[in-house]
N, C-alpha and C positions, 0 to 999 in steps of 0.2 A: 582520465575520463571525467566528464562533467555530468552532474545530476540535476535534473529539472523535475520539480514536483508540481503537477497540475493543480488547479484550484479544486477539482473534484476530489483529489487525494487529500488535500488540506482539509476540505469539509469532512471527509471520512475520519481523519485524525481528530478533528475537533468534536465530532459526534461521539467517537470512542472515549475521548477525554471526559466529556460531559457524563456519559454513562458511568464510567468508573468513579468519577467524583461523587455521583449520587450513592454509590455503594459505600464509600468511605473517603473522608477528606484526604487529599494528597495522592490518592491512587491514580487519579487522572494525569497528574504531572509525571508520575512514574511510568504510566502507560506511554505517554508521548515520548519521554526520554528513551524508553526501550525501542519504540518503533523507529525513532530517528536514528538510533544506533544501528538498527537492522538496515535502514535505508543507506546509511553511510557505508555499510559493508559492501555495497554494490561497486564501490571503487576497486575493491580487490576481486570480488566474486561475480560481478555483473555478467550475465549471459550463461552461467553454468546451471541455472535452475531449470527445472522441467517446464515445458510450455503447456499451458492450460487455457482453453478458449482463445488461443492465438496470442497470448501474453506469456512472458516468463513469470513464474510465481515463486516468490520467496516466502516461506512460512516463518512467522515471528518465533523467536526463541522463548519468549515469556508469556505471550498472550495468544488467544486463538484467532489470530488475524493473519491474512495473507496480503502481501504487497505484489501488485500486478504492474509489470513494467515492460517497456520495449527499448531496444537499442537501435539507433539509426546509423547511417553510414559514417557520420562524423564521431562515432563512439560516444554520443550523448545518451545517457540513460534517462528515459522519461517515465516517471512514476505516474500511472494513470489512476489507480484506485488502491485503497487500503481497506479491505473488506473483512468482516467477521466471518470466520469459517463455519460458524454454527447456523448460518442462514441456508435456505433452500438453494440448491445449485442453479435452478432456473432463474432465481432472483439475482444471483451472482452474475450469470451470463447476461441478463438484461442490463445490469449496472455497468458491465464492461462494454456492452454495445453502445450505451449512452455516452460513455467516456470516450469512445472512438471519435465522436463528433465534437468533443470539447475543443473550443478554439484556442485555448491557452497554449 
């Protein structure tokens, strides 16, 4: 399987990194390393996760974040968003609807 990360998901990862770096130096790098490991796990486990708002959702093991992705007919996993689970569900739904229109 191939993994594609859209620009919207990369922006989410960078926003999360900045947030955690403000909490303590170095935590942002740890955040990104953990989330990229979770994304890499899609190669083995892609498609087994529960669908939420029309996307498969993988919950991060270390941080309160969810990785929203889809799999196409060519078995390419496309990561659309990486969102904080502490946000209001309507905002998550709105962010995913915007991601659906992402041209990347």
